[in-house]
N, CA and C atoms as an extended XYZ file, in Angstrom:
378
Properties=species:S:1:pos:R:3:atomname:S:1:resname:S:1:resid:I:1 pbc="F F F"
N       -22.296       -0.405       -6.892 N   UNK     1
C       -22.074        0.012       -5.536 CA  UNK     1
C       -21.614        1.433       -5.539 C   UNK     1
N       -22.274        2.268       -4.817 N   UNK     2
C       -21.953        3.673       -4.813 CA  UNK     2
C       -21.211        4.056       -3.540 C   UNK     2
N       -20.265        4.962       -3.648 N   UNK     3
C       -19.532        5.408       -2.480 CA  UNK     3
C       -18.409        4.472       -2.131 C   UNK     3
N       -17.694        4.855       -1.068 N   UNK     4
C       -16.572        4.022       -0.591 CA  UNK     4
C       -17.044        3.045        0.465 C   UNK     4
N       -16.455        1.869        0.429 N   UNK     5
C       -16.712        0.890        1.475 CA  UNK     5
C       -15.774        1.244        2.629 C   UNK     5
N       -16.325        1.371        3.811 N   UNK     6
C       -15.542        1.721        4.979 CA  UNK     6
C       -14.714        0.510        5.428 C   UNK     6
N       -13.393        0.660        5.443 N   UNK     7
C       -12.499       -0.419        5.829 CA  UNK     7
C       -12.083       -0.246        7.280 C   UNK     7
N       -11.915       -1.376        7.946 N   UNK     8
C       -11.413       -1.346        9.314 CA  UNK     8
C        -9.922       -1.042        9.285 C   UNK     8
N        -9.425       -0.534       10.404 N   UNK     9
C        -8.011       -0.246       10.496 CA  UNK     9
C        -7.225       -1.564       10.450 C   UNK     9
N        -6.199       -1.563        9.636 N   UNK    10
C        -5.379       -2.759        9.437 CA  UNK    10
C        -4.082       -2.585       10.196 C   UNK    10
N        -3.821       -3.521       11.091 N   UNK    11
C        -2.587       -3.502       11.885 CA  UNK    11
C        -1.801       -4.790       11.652 C   UNK    11
N        -0.742       -4.911       12.408 N   UNK    12
C         0.129       -6.099       12.292 CA  UNK    12
C        -0.643       -7.362       12.633 C   UNK    12
N        -1.550       -7.295       13.586 N   UNK    13
C        -2.339       -8.472       13.974 CA  UNK    13
C        -3.164       -8.988       12.789 C   UNK    13
N        -3.772       -8.086       12.053 N   UNK    14
C        -4.582       -8.479       10.897 CA  UNK    14
C        -3.693       -9.069        9.788 C   UNK    14
N        -2.533       -8.486        9.602 N   UNK    15
C        -1.623       -8.976        8.547 CA  UNK    15
C        -1.125      -10.386        8.928 C   UNK    15
N        -0.801      -10.593       10.188 N   UNK    16
C        -0.361      -11.929       10.623 CA  UNK    16
C        -1.493      -12.941       10.499 C   UNK    16
N        -2.714      -12.532       10.798 N   UNK    17
C        -3.862      -13.405       10.638 CA  UNK    17
C        -4.049      -13.780        9.177 C   UNK    17
N        -3.885      -12.788        8.300 N   UNK    18
C        -3.997      -13.045        6.866 CA  UNK    18
C        -2.924      -14.059        6.417 C   UNK    18
N        -1.696      -13.912        6.950 N   UNK    19
C        -0.641      -14.844        6.604 CA  UNK    19
C        -0.959      -16.253        7.119 C   UNK    19
N        -1.563      -16.355        8.292 N   UNK    20
C        -1.934      -17.665        8.861 CA  UNK    20
C        -2.969      -18.322        7.928 C   UNK    20
N        -3.883      -17.555        7.400 N   UNK    21
C        -4.889      -18.087        6.485 CA  UNK    21
C        -4.238      -18.554        5.186 C   UNK    21
N        -3.230      -17.830        4.747 N   UNK    22
C        -2.503      -18.219        3.541 CA  UNK    22
C        -1.721      -19.526        3.802 C   UNK    22
N        -1.205      -19.690        5.009 N   UNK    23
C        -0.534      -20.940        5.360 CA  UNK    23
C        -1.522      -22.091        5.282 C   UNK    23
N        -2.739      -21.905        5.743 N   UNK    24
C        -3.786      -22.935        5.642 CA  UNK    24
C        -4.006      -23.318        4.163 C   UNK    24
N        -4.015      -22.292        3.317 N   UNK    25
C        -4.196      -22.538        1.886 CA  UNK    25
C        -3.052      -23.406        1.323 C   UNK    25
N        -1.836      -23.137        1.765 N   UNK    26
C        -0.687      -23.904        1.245 CA  UNK    26
C        -0.660      -25.341        1.824 C   UNK    26
N        -1.230      -25.507        3.009 N   UNK    27
C        -1.321      -26.869        3.575 CA  UNK    27
C        -2.232      -27.724        2.722 C   UNK    27
N        -3.248      -27.114        2.107 N   UNK    28
C        -4.107      -27.898        1.198 CA  UNK    28
C        -3.291      -28.461        0.044 C   UNK    28
N        -2.307      -27.693       -0.424 N   UNK    29
C        -1.416      -28.177       -1.485 CA  UNK    29
C        -0.576      -29.363       -1.046 C   UNK    29
N        -0.149      -29.348        0.228 N   UNK    30
C         0.583      -30.485        0.780 CA  UNK    30
C        -0.289      -31.728        0.756 C   UNK    30
N        -1.528      -31.574        1.186 N   UNK    31
C        -2.444      -32.699        1.192 CA  UNK    31
C        -2.681      -33.243       -0.211 C   UNK    31
N        -2.771      -32.333       -1.183 N   UNK    32
C        -2.953      -32.739       -2.572 CA  UNK    32
C        -1.738      -33.549       -3.068 C   UNK    32
N        -0.546      -33.108       -2.683 N   UNK    33
C         0.660      -33.845       -3.099 CA  UNK    33
C         0.698      -35.231       -2.459 C   UNK    33
N         0.331      -35.295       -1.165 N   UNK    34
C         0.260      -36.612       -0.513 CA  UNK    34
C        -0.789      -37.486       -1.180 C   UNK    34
N        -1.924      -36.897       -1.559 N   UNK    35
C        -2.972      -37.686       -2.241 CA  UNK    35
C        -2.481      -38.233       -3.558 C   UNK    35
N        -1.712      -37.430       -4.285 N   UNK    36
C        -1.207      -37.873       -5.588 CA  UNK    36
C        -0.187      -38.994       -5.460 C   UNK    36
N         0.454      -39.077       -4.286 N   UNK    37
C         1.462      -40.100       -4.067 CA  UNK    37
C         0.907      -41.320       -3.311 C   UNK    37
N        -0.389      -41.296       -3.016 N   UNK    38
C        -1.002      -42.375       -2.231 CA  UNK    38
C        -0.851      -43.729       -2.917 C   UNK    38
N        -0.404      -44.697       -2.110 N   UNK    39
C        -0.208      -46.043       -2.639 CA  UNK    39
C        -1.522      -46.834       -2.607 C   UNK    39
N        -2.399      -46.473       -1.718 N   UNK    40
C        -3.674      -47.188       -1.590 CA  UNK    40
C        -4.812      -46.204       -1.789 C   UNK    40
N        -5.967      -46.737       -2.148 N   UNK    41
C        -7.136      -45.886       -2.359 CA  UNK    41
C        -7.522      -45.190       -1.057 C   UNK    41
N        -7.319      -45.869        0.082 N   UNK    42
C        -7.631      -45.269        1.378 CA  UNK    42
C        -6.807      -44.009        1.621 C   UNK    42
N        -5.493      -44.086        1.326 N   UNK    43
C        -4.632      -42.914        1.503 CA  UNK    43
C        -5.000      -41.801        0.554 C   UNK    43
N        -5.325      -42.161       -0.676 N   UNK    44
C        -5.747      -41.144       -1.648 CA  UNK    44
C        -6.999      -40.423       -1.168 C   UNK    44
N        -7.983      -41.205       -0.716 N   UNK    45
C        -9.232      -40.611       -0.248 CA  UNK    45
C        -9.012      -39.776        1.008 C   UNK    45
N        -8.174      -40.284        1.938 N   UNK    46
C        -7.873      -39.549        3.153 CA  UNK    46
C        -7.259      -38.181        2.848 C   UNK    46
N        -6.215      -38.178        2.048 N   UNK    47
C        -5.513      -36.912        1.751 CA  UNK    47
C        -6.345      -35.989        0.873 C   UNK    47
N        -7.103      -36.573       -0.036 N   UNK    48
C        -8.000      -35.758       -0.862 CA  UNK    48
C        -9.052      -35.114        0.022 C   UNK    48
N        -9.595      -35.856        0.975 N   UNK    49
C       -10.554      -35.317        1.919 CA  UNK    49
C        -9.973      -34.203        2.769 C   UNK    49
N        -8.734      -34.412        3.256 N   UNK    50
C        -8.045      -33.370        4.011 CA  UNK    50
C        -7.785      -32.129        3.167 C   UNK    50
N        -7.451      -32.356        1.905 N   UNK    51
C        -7.251      -31.235        0.976 CA  UNK    51
C        -8.532      -30.411        0.901 C   UNK    51
N        -9.659      -31.086        0.672 N   UNK    52
C       -10.929      -30.376        0.599 CA  UNK    52
C       -11.278      -29.674        1.918 C   UNK    52
N       -10.983      -30.308        3.028 N   UNK    53
C       -11.252      -29.709        4.332 CA  UNK    53
C       -10.452      -28.402        4.509 C   UNK    53
N        -9.155      -28.459        4.209 N   UNK    54
C        -8.332      -27.259        4.329 CA  UNK    54
C        -8.770      -26.168        3.357 C   UNK    54
N        -9.154      -26.555        2.135 N   UNK    55
C        -9.639      -25.552        1.181 CA  UNK    55
C       -10.959      -24.940        1.663 C   UNK    55
N       -11.823      -25.725        2.288 N   UNK    56
C       -13.059      -25.205        2.831 CA  UNK    56
C       -12.809      -24.213        3.967 C   UNK    56
N       -11.928      -24.593        4.875 N   UNK    57
C       -11.558      -23.696        5.976 CA  UNK    57
C       -10.977      -22.389        5.421 C   UNK    57
N       -10.057      -22.555        4.473 N   UNK    58
C        -9.436      -21.376        3.846 CA  UNK    58
C       -10.483      -20.477        3.210 C   UNK    58
N       -11.435      -21.052        2.465 N   UNK    59
C       -12.432      -20.262        1.763 CA  UNK    59
C       -13.268      -19.436        2.748 C   UNK    59
N       -13.665      -20.062        3.846 N   UNK    60
C       -14.461      -19.343        4.842 CA  UNK    60
C       -13.661      -18.212        5.467 C   UNK    60
N       -12.421      -18.495        5.861 N   UNK    61
C       -11.582      -17.474        6.495 CA  UNK    61
C       -11.199      -16.362        5.495 C   UNK    61
N       -10.984      -16.747        4.230 N   UNK    62
C       -10.634      -15.752        3.209 CA  UNK    62
C       -11.753      -14.748        3.048 C   UNK    62
N       -12.996      -15.220        3.082 N   UNK    63
C       -14.134      -14.321        2.946 CA  UNK    63
C       -14.136      -13.268        4.080 C   UNK    63
N       -13.707      -13.700        5.247 N   UNK    64
C       -13.650      -12.751        6.379 CA  UNK    64
C       -12.515      -11.732        6.165 C   UNK    64
N       -11.427      -12.201        5.597 N   UNK    65
C       -10.288      -11.298        5.381 CA  UNK    65
C       -10.586      -10.225        4.347 C   UNK    65
N       -11.324      -10.587        3.268 N   UNK    66
C       -11.580       -9.575        2.271 CA  UNK    66
C       -12.644       -8.573        2.721 C   UNK    66
N       -13.240       -8.835        3.881 N   UNK    67
C       -14.087       -7.812        4.500 CA  UNK    67
C       -13.217       -6.758        5.197 C   UNK    67
N       -12.063       -7.165        5.659 N   UNK    68
C       -11.156       -6.288        6.406 CA  UNK    68
C       -10.212       -5.561        5.478 C   UNK    68
N        -9.613       -6.262        4.525 N   UNK    69
C        -8.586       -5.730        3.656 CA  UNK    69
C        -9.173       -5.252        2.334 C   UNK    69
N        -8.597       -4.199        1.753 N   UNK    70
C        -8.919       -3.913        0.356 CA  UNK    70
C        -8.488       -5.116       -0.481 C   UNK    70
N        -9.242       -5.420       -1.504 N   UNK    71
C        -8.973       -6.622       -2.318 CA  UNK    71
C        -7.560       -6.643       -2.877 C   UNK    71
N        -7.057       -5.482       -3.302 N   UNK    72
C        -5.715       -5.430       -3.886 CA  UNK    72
C        -4.658       -5.817       -2.849 C   UNK    72
N        -4.841       -5.428       -1.611 N   UNK    73
C        -3.883       -5.757       -0.549 CA  UNK    73
C        -4.002       -7.236       -0.188 C   UNK    73
N        -5.212       -7.731       -0.097 N   UNK    74
C        -5.415       -9.145        0.261 CA  UNK    74
C        -4.772      -10.040       -0.789 C   UNK    74
N        -4.997       -9.750       -2.049 N   UNK    75
C        -4.417      -10.597       -3.109 CA  UNK    75
C        -2.911      -10.435       -3.175 C   UNK    75
N        -2.375       -9.262       -2.900 N   UNK    76
C        -0.925       -9.112       -2.880 CA  UNK    76
C        -0.315       -9.985       -1.771 C   UNK    76
N        -0.979      -10.046       -0.644 N   UNK    77
C        -0.509      -10.894        0.461 CA  UNK    77
C        -0.656      -12.372        0.114 C   UNK    77
N        -1.642      -12.698       -0.680 N   UNK    78
C        -1.851      -14.092       -1.061 CA  UNK    78
C        -0.654      -14.624       -1.873 C   UNK    78
N         0.068      -13.726       -2.513 N   UNK    79
C         1.250      -14.140       -3.252 CA  UNK    79
C         2.307      -14.729       -2.344 C   UNK    79
N         2.193      -14.472       -1.041 N   UNK    80
C         3.143      -15.036       -0.083 CA  UNK    80
C         2.999      -16.574       -0.015 C   UNK    80
N         1.972      -17.115       -0.639 N   UNK    81
C         1.820      -18.557       -0.718 CA  UNK    81
C         3.052      -19.174       -1.420 C   UNK    81
N         3.676      -18.407       -2.289 N   UNK    82
C         4.912      -18.893       -2.949 CA  UNK    82
C         5.999      -19.201       -1.910 C   UNK    82
N         6.158      -18.297       -0.952 N   UNK    83
C         7.149      -18.492        0.105 CA  UNK    83
C         6.789      -19.728        0.923 C   UNK    83
N         5.557      -19.788        1.398 N   UNK    84
C         5.151      -20.897        2.240 CA  UNK    84
C         5.238      -22.230        1.486 C   UNK    84
N         4.879      -22.226        0.230 N   UNK    85
C         4.968      -23.452       -0.563 CA  UNK    85
C         6.426      -23.912       -0.717 C   UNK    85
N         7.321      -22.975       -0.877 N   UNK    86
C         8.730      -23.318       -0.993 CA  UNK    86
C         9.256      -23.843        0.342 C   UNK    86
N         8.826      -23.258        1.445 N   UNK    87
C         9.226      -23.730        2.762 CA  UNK    87
C         8.769      -25.176        2.953 C   UNK    87
N         7.494      -25.470        2.632 N   UNK    88
C         6.965      -26.817        2.808 CA  UNK    88
C         7.681      -27.788        1.844 C   UNK    88
N         7.916      -27.341        0.614 N   UNK    89
C         8.598      -28.205       -0.364 CA  UNK    89
C         9.962      -28.650        0.174 C   UNK    89
N        10.673      -27.712        0.771 N   UNK    90
C        12.021      -28.028        1.299 CA  UNK    90
C        11.928      -28.879        2.546 C   UNK    90
N        11.103      -28.470        3.515 N   UNK    91
C        11.042      -29.153        4.805 CA  UNK    91
C        10.395      -30.546        4.708 C   UNK    91
N         9.252      -30.601        4.052 N   UNK    92
C         8.460      -31.834        4.056 CA  UNK    92
C         8.901      -32.803        2.949 C   UNK    92
N         9.160      -32.254        1.760 N   UNK    93
C         9.454      -33.137        0.610 CA  UNK    93
C        10.936      -33.156        0.221 C   UNK    93
N        11.761      -32.354        0.896 N   UNK    94
C        13.175      -32.356        0.621 CA  UNK    94
C        13.541      -31.832       -0.758 C   UNK    94
N        12.672      -31.027       -1.341 N   UNK    95
C        12.920      -30.510       -2.686 CA  UNK    95
C        13.957      -29.385       -2.651 C   UNK    95
N        14.689      -29.282       -3.739 N   UNK    96
C        15.717      -28.233       -3.865 CA  UNK    96
C        15.037      -26.939       -4.305 C   UNK    96
N        15.394      -25.834       -3.664 N   UNK    97
C        14.894      -24.503       -4.054 CA  UNK    97
C        16.067      -23.796       -4.693 C   UNK    97
N        15.946      -23.539       -6.005 N   UNK    98
C        17.040      -22.940       -6.770 CA  UNK    98
C        17.181      -21.437       -6.563 C   UNK    98
N        18.275      -20.933       -7.087 N   UNK    99
C        18.565      -19.498       -6.942 CA  UNK    99
C        17.494      -18.629       -7.608 C   UNK    99
N        17.059      -19.004       -8.808 N   UNK   100
C        16.011      -18.236       -9.498 CA  UNK   100
C        14.729      -18.236       -8.698 C   UNK   100
N        14.389      -19.393       -8.137 N   UNK   101
C        13.190      -19.475       -7.292 CA  UNK   101
C        13.296      -18.563       -6.087 C   UNK   101
N        14.455      -18.603       -5.449 N   UNK   102
C        14.671      -17.747       -4.250 CA  UNK   102
C        14.584      -16.276       -4.627 C   UNK   102
N        15.171      -15.898       -5.746 N   UNK   103
C        15.100      -14.496       -6.198 CA  UNK   103
C        13.635      -14.088       -6.435 C   UNK   103
N        12.866      -14.937       -7.069 N   UNK   104
C        11.471      -14.650       -7.293 CA  UNK   104
C        10.695      -14.500       -6.012 C   UNK   104
N        10.936      -15.384       -5.075 N   UNK   105
C        10.262      -15.305       -3.775 CA  UNK   105
C        10.629      -14.045       -3.030 C   UNK   105
N        11.891      -13.666       -3.084 N   UNK   106
C        12.332      -12.421       -2.424 CA  UNK   106
C        11.657      -11.225       -3.063 C   UNK   106
N        11.519      -11.211       -4.381 N   UNK   107
C        10.787      -10.114       -5.032 CA  UNK   107
C         9.334      -10.040       -4.583 C   UNK   107
N         8.703      -11.204       -4.435 N   UNK   108
C         7.314      -11.245       -3.967 CA  UNK   108
C         7.226      -10.683       -2.555 C   UNK   108
N         8.161      -11.088       -1.683 N   UNK   109
C         8.147      -10.591       -0.304 CA  UNK   109
C         8.342       -9.075       -0.285 C   UNK   109
N         9.271       -8.557       -1.064 N   UNK   110
C         9.503       -7.125       -1.122 CA  UNK   110
C         8.239       -6.399       -1.597 C   UNK   110
N         7.608       -6.921       -2.642 N   UNK   111
C         6.372       -6.309       -3.129 CA  UNK   111
C         5.253       -6.335       -2.114 C   UNK   111
N         5.122       -7.430       -1.404 N   UNK   112
C         4.096       -7.555       -0.375 CA  UNK   112
C         4.337       -6.553        0.771 C   UNK   112
N         5.602       -6.430        1.174 N   UNK   113
C         5.935       -5.463        2.244 CA  UNK   113
C         5.622       -4.057        1.773 C   UNK   113
N         5.960       -3.725        0.536 N   UNK   114
C         5.689       -2.387        0.005 CA  UNK   114
C         4.186       -2.111       -0.005 C   UNK   114
N         3.396       -3.053       -0.464 N   UNK   115
C         1.954       -2.852       -0.510 CA  UNK   115
C         1.363       -2.707        0.878 C   UNK   115
N         1.813       -3.543        1.834 N   UNK   116
C         1.316       -3.433        3.203 CA  UNK   116
C         1.743       -2.128        3.860 C   UNK   116
N         2.965       -1.700        3.597 N   UNK   117
C         3.456       -0.441        4.156 CA  UNK   117
C         2.695        0.730        3.565 C   UNK   117
N         2.433        0.694        2.255 N   UNK   118
C         1.685        1.741        1.577 CA  UNK   118
C         0.269        1.829        2.154 C   UNK   118
N        -0.364        0.688        2.406 N   UNK   119
C        -1.710        0.655        2.962 CA  UNK   119
C        -1.724        1.273        4.356 C   UNK   119
N        -0.740        0.951        5.161 N   UNK   120
C        -0.673        1.493        6.523 CA  UNK   120
C        -0.446        2.995        6.500 C   UNK   120
N         0.399        3.472        5.564 N   UNK   121
C         0.631        4.925        5.443 CA  UNK   121
C        -0.641        5.652        5.018 C   UNK   121
N        -1.418        5.061        4.113 N   UNK   122
C        -2.690        5.687        3.674 CA  UNK   122
C        -3.656        5.811        4.857 C   UNK   122
N        -3.689        4.800        5.758 N   UNK   123
C        -4.570        4.854        6.876 CA  UNK   123
C        -4.150        5.942        7.856 C   UNK   123
N        -2.865        6.157        8.023 N   UNK   124
C        -2.364        7.202        8.923 CA  UNK   124
C        -2.742        8.576        8.372 C   UNK   124
N        -2.652        8.745        7.026 N   UNK   125
C        -2.918       10.031        6.414 CA  UNK   125
C        -4.415       10.374        6.341 C   UNK   125
N        -5.285        9.392        6.561 N   UNK   126
C        -6.722        9.644        6.467 CA  UNK   126
C        -7.245       10.281        7.719 C   UNK   126
């Protein structure tokens, strides 16, 4: 591929949309956990099917996002799945989130904010 790919302007709306898509991705993990705990074959099949459905929706939406975002920015934001997974683990499954886990999640959030801020500054300077 020769030359630069022209990227659309990225604003807060696009970043929030990207985060919503990442939430969909983490919901597929919830469905997988429910499938693994299924007591009956019907529950296993139901949650496995929902897992595949959410992954399919995520895959389609992700393809649209990487048209808008530079790949490095999109993947940096995808790391926010750690935060969302921890939120779901605590709220839905009552799991304990330890201090080391929280520190790691905070570092991911800081890195994601830095990358998003850097991307927005580059667009202003262009």
